[in-house]
MIMILUM-516683 format. One line per field, with one value per residue (C-alpha): residue in three letters; x, y, z. Coordinates in steps of 0.05 Angstrom, whole numbers, padded with zeros to 5 digits. Each point is the difference from the previous one (the first is absolute). Layout:
N
rest <- c(ALA,...)
u <- c(X,...)
v <- c(Y,...)
w <- c(Z,...)
//
This chain:
371
rest <- c(UNK,UNK,UNK,UNK,UNK,UNK,UNK,UNK,UNK,UNK,UNK,UNK,UNK,UNK,UNK,UNK,UNK,UNK,UNK,UNK,UNK,UNK,UNK,UNK,UNK,UNK,UNK,UNK,UNK,UNK,UNK,UNK,UNK,UNK,UNK,UNK,UNK,UNK,UNK,UNK,UNK,UNK,UNK,UNK,UNK,UNK,UNK,UNK,UNK,UNK,UNK,UNK,UNK,UNK,UNK,UNK,UNK,UNK,UNK,UNK,UNK,UNK,UNK,UNK,UNK,UNK,UNK,UNK,UNK,UNK,UNK,UNK,UNK,UNK,UNK,UNK,UNK,UNK,UNK,UNK,UNK,UNK,UNK,UNK,UNK,UNK,UNK,UNK,UNK,UNK,UNK,UNK,UNK,UNK,UNK,UNK,UNK,UNK,UNK,UNK,UNK,UNK,UNK,UNK,UNK,UNK,UNK,UNK,UNK,UNK,UNK,UNK,UNK,UNK,UNK,UNK,UNK,UNK,UNK,UNK,UNK,UNK,UNK,UNK,UNK,UNK,UNK,UNK,UNK,UNK,UNK,UNK,UNK,UNK,UNK,UNK,UNK,UNK,UNK,UNK,UNK,UNK,UNK,UNK,UNK,UNK,UNK,UNK,UNK,UNK,UNK,UNK,UNK,UNK,UNK,UNK,UNK,UNK,UNK,UNK,UNK,UNK,UNK,UNK,UNK,UNK,UNK,UNK,UNK,UNK,UNK,UNK,UNK,UNK,UNK,UNK,UNK,UNK,UNK,UNK,UNK,UNK,UNK,UNK,UNK,UNK,UNK,UNK,UNK,UNK,UNK,UNK,UNK,UNK,UNK,UNK,UNK,UNK,UNK,UNK,UNK,UNK,UNK,UNK,UNK,UNK,UNK,UNK,UNK,UNK,UNK,UNK,UNK,UNK,UNK,UNK,UNK,UNK,UNK,UNK,UNK,UNK,UNK,UNK,UNK,UNK,UNK,UNK,UNK,UNK,UNK,UNK,UNK,UNK,UNK,UNK,UNK,UNK,UNK,UNK,UNK,UNK,UNK,UNK,UNK,UNK,UNK,UNK,UNK,UNK,UNK,UNK,UNK,UNK,UNK,UNK,UNK,UNK,UNK,UNK,UNK,UNK,UNK,UNK,UNK,UNK,UNK,UNK,UNK,UNK,UNK,UNK,UNK,UNK,UNK,UNK,UNK,UNK,UNK,UNK,UNK,UNK,UNK,UNK,UNK,UNK,UNK,UNK,UNK,UNK,UNK,UNK,UNK,UNK,UNK,UNK,UNK,UNK,UNK,UNK,UNK,UNK,UNK,UNK,UNK,UNK,UNK,UNK,UNK,UNK,UNK,UNK,UNK,UNK,UNK,UNK,UNK,UNK,UNK,UNK,UNK,UNK,UNK,UNK,UNK,UNK,UNK,UNK,UNK,UNK,UNK,UNK,UNK,UNK,UNK,UNK,UNK,UNK,UNK,UNK,UNK,UNK,UNK,UNK,UNK,UNK,UNK,UNK,UNK,UNK,UNK,UNK,UNK,UNK,UNK,UNK,UNK,UNK,UNK,UNK,UNK,UNK,UNK,UNK,UNK,UNK,UNK,UNK,UNK,UNK,UNK)
u <- c(00091,00019,00076,00033,00011,-00037,-00010,00035,-00049,-00012,-00024,-00045,-00028,00005,-00038,-00058,-00037,00017,-00049,00003,00022,00012,00056,-00018,00036,-00014,00009,-00009,00022,-00019,00018,-00006,-00067,-00041,-00003,00029,-00016,00002,-00005,-00004,00010,-00006,-00015,-00039,-00003,-00020,-00062,-00036,-00080,00003,00074,00025,-00052,-00005,00075,-00020,-00064,00078,-00017,00061,-00016,00072,00018,-00007,-00076,-00013,00036,-00021,00018,-00002,00008,-00015,00007,00001,-00002,00007,00000,-00067,-00020,-00018,-00001,-00008,00012,00009,-00010,-00004,00020,-00012,00067,00008,-00002,00062,00073,00073,00063,00047,00060,-00017,-00041,-00062,-00072,-00064,-00069,-00053,00001,00056,00090,00053,00064,00068,00057,00069,00062,00067,00022,-00042,-00059,-00079,-00047,-00075,-00050,-00080,-00051,-00063,-00080,-00051,-00074,-00036,-00055,-00080,00033,00022,00061,00072,00048,00083,00056,00071,00063,00067,00043,00081,00056,00060,-00026,00008,00054,-00054,-00027,00059,-00004,-00032,-00053,-00005,-00071,-00026,-00060,-00018,00054,-00023,00056,-00001,00039,00009,00006,00004,00007,00018,-00029,-00037,-00075,-00046,-00063,-00073,-00062,-00053,-00082,-00015,00024,-00009,00070,-00012,00076,00068,00060,00079,00035,00036,-00016,00010,-00015,00020,-00031,-00036,-00010,00000,-00027,-00026,-00075,00003,-00042,00049,00068,-00005,-00019,-00044,00002,00045,00033,00016,00036,00046,00020,00042,00047,00046,00058,-00026,-00057,-00030,-00032,-00024,-00047,-00026,-00033,-00035,-00009,-00042,00005,00040,00053,00048,-00016,00057,00018,00037,00033,00022,00038,00008,00056,-00016,00059,-00043,00046,-00052,00011,-00043,00007,-00042,-00029,-00005,-00025,-00067,-00057,-00065,-00021,-00087,-00032,-00075,-00057,-00055,-00068,00015,00037,00077,00050,00050,00057,-00002,00078,00062,00066,00057,00069,00059,00067,-00011,-00042,-00078,-00049,-00062,-00067,-00077,-00058,-00031,-00060,-00033,-00021,-00023,-00033,-00030,00002,00070,00022,00015,00048,00030,00040,00058,00050,00066,00042,00078,00059,-00035,-00010,-00082,-00040,-00051,-00018,-00056,-00018,-00043,-00028,-00028,-00028,00005,-00040,-00059,00001,-00056,-00055,-00063,-00037,00040,00009,-00058,00030,00066,-00047,-00020,00080,00014,-00026,-00011,-00030,00016,-00044,-00043,00009,-00037,-00058,00037,00063,-00002,-00002,00066,00028,00030,00007,-00028,-00033,-00063,-00003,-00083,-00013,00036,-00045,-00060,00020,00009,-00064,-00052,00038,-00038,00056,-00005,-00073,00005,00041)
v <- c(01184,-00051,-00025,-00047,-00067,-00066,-00024,-00056,-00066,00000,00067,-00019,-00044,00038,00055,-00057,-00009,00076,00045,00043,-00002,-00031,-00038,-00004,-00033,00023,-00028,00041,-00031,00046,00000,00045,-00005,00009,-00063,-00005,-00035,00031,-00054,00016,-00048,00040,-00001,00057,00025,00085,-00013,-00055,00031,00011,00000,00068,00037,-00058,00021,00078,-00020,-00030,-00064,-00068,-00033,-00045,00004,-00095,00007,00048,-00048,00011,-00010,00042,-00012,00052,-00007,00036,00002,00048,00063,-00021,-00050,-00076,-00025,00015,-00033,00022,-00060,00009,-00064,-00041,00007,-00080,-00003,00038,-00016,00026,00002,00057,-00055,-00041,00041,-00033,00029,-00044,00031,-00033,-00053,00058,-00024,00058,-00021,00044,-00053,00051,-00039,-00001,00058,00060,-00020,-00021,-00025,00017,-00064,00027,-00066,00051,-00040,00042,00001,00048,00026,-00018,-00059,-00058,00006,00018,00047,-00038,00033,-00027,00062,-00020,00074,-00009,00032,00044,00016,00069,00030,00040,-00055,-00032,00066,-00005,00046,-00013,-00008,00060,00049,00048,-00049,-00013,-00055,-00005,-00035,-00020,-00065,-00024,00053,-00006,-00078,-00032,-00028,-00047,-00010,-00045,00024,-00041,-00011,-00073,-00017,00061,00039,00071,00023,-00038,00069,00016,00050,00043,-00022,00039,-00026,00040,00002,00047,-00004,00038,-00006,00067,00002,00038,00057,00025,-00006,00071,-00003,00039,-00027,-00038,-00007,-00077,-00020,-00042,-00012,-00050,00034,-00045,-00028,00040,-00001,00074,00011,00068,00021,00067,00011,00051,00018,00062,00055,00036,-00046,-00009,-00061,-00063,-00025,-00055,-00041,-00069,-00016,-00088,-00032,-00081,-00024,00030,00059,00049,00090,00043,00073,00043,00047,00010,00060,-00020,00049,-00034,00025,-00020,-00024,-00017,-00006,-00055,-00008,-00017,00069,-00033,00040,-00042,00015,-00022,00016,00010,00024,-00018,00037,-00044,-00004,-00054,00040,00018,-00059,00021,-00049,-00003,-00033,-00018,-00051,00012,-00079,00008,00063,00015,00055,-00020,-00037,00002,-00048,00024,-00044,00045,00021,00027,00032,00014,00009,-00030,-00060,-00020,-00043,-00016,-00016,00019,00064,00006,00055,-00005,00042,-00027,00044,-00017,-00076,-00038,00068,-00024,00027,-00030,-00071,-00029,00006,-00035,-00057,-00014,-00024,-00037,-00068,-00018,-00057,-00008,00060,00005,00038,00049,-00012,00038,-00033,-00043,00059,00023,-00055,-00071,00012,00053,-00031,-00034,00038,00023,-00075,-00017,00055,-00020,-00068,00012,00042,-00052,-00057,-00038,00023,00067,00006,-00049,00044)
w <- c(02513,-00048,00007,-00053,00020,00032,00063,00043,-00014,00081,-00006,-00066,00063,00050,-00054,-00029,00084,00020,00025,-00077,-00055,-00074,-00027,-00084,-00067,-00063,-00063,-00072,-00072,-00057,-00075,-00044,-00037,00063,00016,00090,00065,00067,00056,00076,00063,00071,00070,00023,-00073,00020,-00050,00026,00021,00082,00020,-00007,00033,00064,00009,-00014,00068,00028,-00007,-00015,-00054,-00009,-00082,00005,00018,-00064,-00066,-00060,-00070,-00072,-00067,-00055,-00072,-00058,-00074,-00050,00052,00032,00065,-00022,00068,00063,00084,00056,00045,00077,00049,00046,00050,00010,-00085,-00001,00016,-00018,00016,-00030,00026,-00058,-00029,-00013,00021,-00003,-00019,-00012,-00057,-00023,00013,-00016,00012,-00007,-00022,00029,-00047,00015,-00061,00027,-00042,00026,-00035,00029,-00015,00017,-00013,00013,00002,00018,-00010,-00029,00029,-00013,-00042,-00001,-00037,00022,-00025,-00001,-00020,-00014,00015,-00002,00027,-00012,00010,00038,00073,00004,00048,00044,00026,00038,00046,00064,00027,00069,00018,00049,00000,-00058,-00044,-00078,-00019,-00081,-00035,-00082,-00002,-00069,-00064,-00059,00003,-00052,00007,-00033,00013,-00013,00027,-00008,00020,00000,-00070,-00028,-00010,00009,00002,-00020,00016,-00009,00023,00054,00059,00082,00061,00074,00075,00042,00080,00060,00073,-00013,-00042,-00065,00020,00064,-00045,-00012,-00072,-00023,-00075,-00043,-00079,-00012,-00074,-00016,-00078,-00029,-00053,-00037,00039,00066,00044,00021,00068,00018,00063,00019,00074,00020,00065,00024,00037,-00055,-00002,-00046,-00047,00013,-00069,-00007,-00069,00004,-00061,00000,-00053,-00028,00058,00042,00029,00026,-00012,00045,-00015,00049,00001,-00079,-00036,-00033,-00028,-00011,-00067,-00010,00051,-00001,00061,-00004,00018,00076,-00001,00002,-00034,-00033,-00045,-00079,-00012,00033,-00013,00037,-00012,-00005,-00005,-00049,-00038,00021,00010,-00027,00031,-00014,00025,-00058,00019,00053,00024,00084,00021,00068,00057,00023,-00041,-00073,-00051,-00070,-00057,-00019,-00048,00011,-00049,00009,-00044,-00055,00032,00022,00054,00033,00072,00054,00045,00056,00048,00056,00061,00069,00039,-00049,00009,00024,00026,00011,-00060,-00051,00049,-00044,-00066,00025,00017,-00069,-00023,00064,00007,00069,00014,00070,00008,-00061,-00057,-00032,-00056,-00040,-00001,-00073,-00035,00021,00012,-00050,-00069,-00043,-00045,00040,00059,-00007,-00009,00052,00052,-00040,00020,00075,00002,-00023,00031,00058,00053,-00017,00002,00070,00029)
//
């Protein structure tokens, strides 16, 4: 299962070109008004259509052969833009040594400073499926490097390295479509990395719940890992201070006080209480902003000792990823120029405003009629 810490750069390169596995970088930025964004750039993102099914069939899929870039934007607790682009491997370059990534027309760079602080800058430039426009975003995250990122996890079978990298961080973002502003955002930000040479569905995780909450003067990140077969839930809580110092509590006592069941049959918590020495932590998963048969994302509020904070949470069911019946639904959300897109992609991709017009324009275009 999950081990706290990151891979060495040489291990990252070996994993990227290996026979299976994944490597993804995750950033979120949220404010107290329900505005926020999530940015994920990845090699071998487990949620891409056809990837997990190929791995289950014993087909080797090098993570570097399936690169992707994902941006989700939220306004007042509701999704307002979504992009998930799978890129051609020739369009992607990265270096974990100097912290740089190129993904098509987008650039991401992590700067390390001598005082232990880090500064992440992302310039995103992505096409909008079904239209001629482009979504552009400028994102900055700055803060102290988390001490957990400096712990190295040996690369090996069934190892899942998870490293919170920037927490208690400050973030800024501007997102536009063409000349039209979509959202300007300032708030607390978070950055972590996940990597494994083993496919997600083979890591012995039946279900995971992950939540990060930005409280005044500290970050609290919770992982609840269910192995199934009646095994006890692994509960981990990480507290990180503004100077990057992290404290890990495992096991931690918790109680799911209320839960919901989605139309897909996914059961997820709505309220969780963690019993901590400094007083109970109450988490509420308020707004469902992504709801699917194997993945859910929520905007979260947290309360402890009179302090209130906000953040992001997710529920993942690895064994349900990329089942045959759901693959057409997933293809509707993924832009895959090299293999062709679902005709319904404009309804689920790009800014929420104008999706129907983009679908109609695509269907009525000469290129679409000719195909």
